[in-house]
C-alpha positions in Angstrom: 178.9 155.7 -164.5 181.2 153.3 -166.4 181.3 153.2 -170.2 179.4 150.2 -171.3 180.6 150.6 -174.7 184.6 150.5 -173.9 183.8 147.3 -171.7 181.7 145.4 -174.7 184.7 146.3 -176.8 187.1 145.0 -174.5 185.0 141.9 -174.0 184.7 141.1 -177.2 188.2 141.5 -178.1 188.6 139.3 -175.6 186.7 136.7 -176.8 188.3 137.0 -180.5 191.8 136.5 -178.8 190.7 133.5 -177.0 188.7 132.0 -180.5 192.3 132.5 -182.4 193.9 131.0 -179.4 191.9 128.0 -179.8 192.4 127.6 -183.5 196.1 128.0 -183.1 195.9 125.4 -180.4 193.6 123.0 -182.7 196.3 123.3 -186.0 199.3 122.3 -183.6 199.8 118.4 -184.0 198.5 116.5 -180.2 202.2 115.2 -179.4 203.5 118.5 -179.9 201.3 120.3 -177.6 202.3 117.8 -175.0 205.4 118.1 -175.6 205.6 121.5 -175.1 203.9 121.1 -171.6 206.4 118.5 -170.5 208.9 121.0 -171.5 207.2 123.3 -169.1 207.4 120.8 -166.6 211.0 119.9 -167.0 212.2 123.9 -167.0 209.5 123.9 -163.8 211.7 121.5 -162.1 214.7 123.1 -163.2 213.4 126.6 -161.8 213.2 124.9 -158.3 216.2 123.0 -158.5 218.6 126.2 -158.8 216.5 127.8 -156.4 218.4 129.0 -153.3 217.8 127.3 -151.5 216.5 124.0 -153.8 213.2 123.4 -153.3 213.2 119.5 -153.9 209.5 119.0 -153.0 208.4 121.0 -155.8 211.0 120.0 -158.4 209.9 116.2 -157.6 206.4 117.2 -158.2 207.2 118.8 -161.6 209.9 116.5 -162.5 207.0 113.1 -161.7 204.2 115.1 -163.8 206.9 114.8 -166.7 207.8 111.4 -166.2 204.3 110.5 -166.1 204.1 112.5 -169.7 206.6 111.3 -171.2 207.1 107.4 -170.0 203.1 107.0 -169.9 203.1 108.1 -173.6 206.1 106.3 -174.9 205.9 106.0 -178.3 203.3 108.7 -179.1 205.1 111.9 -178.6 206.7 112.1 -182.1 210.0 112.8 -183.3 211.0 114.6 -179.7 210.6 111.7 -177.5 214.1 110.5 -177.4 215.5 114.3 -176.7 212.6 114.0 -173.8 213.6 111.2 -172.5 217.2 112.8 -172.5 216.0 115.5 -170.4 214.3 113.5 -167.7 216.8 111.3 -167.3 219.4 114.6 -166.9 216.7 116.7 -164.6 216.4 113.2 -162.3 220.3 113.0 -162.2 220.6 117.1 -161.3 217.8 116.3 -158.3 219.4 113.9 -157.0 222.9 115.3 -157.0 221.3 118.5 -155.4 219.4 116.3 -153.1 222.9 114.6 -152.0 224.7 117.2 -151.8 222.1 119.1 -149.4 222.4 116.6 -147.2 218.8 115.5 -147.4 
C-alpha cells in the first residue's frame, strides 16, 4: 500500500514550488520574460543549425518564431531590443549561409 503521507508531502512541496515560481515570474517585468523567450528561440535555432546534419526546417521555425516576437513587438521589448534585432539578423544570415552550403 503506498504511503499516502509521503505522496501528500510531495504534492504539497510541488505546489509550494509552483507558487514560488509563479511569484518569481510575476515579479519580472513582462518585457524581460518575452526577451528571455526570444533568446530561447534563438538558441533553439542555433542548435538546429549546428546539428550534424543541420535541421533547416526546425531552425527556420525557431527563427521565424523569434522574428514574430522581435518584429511584432517592436518598441515594446525594452533595452534589449537592439541586441535582439542584431541576434535575429545574425541567425538569419547564418541560416542562409548554411542552407547555401548544403546545396538546398
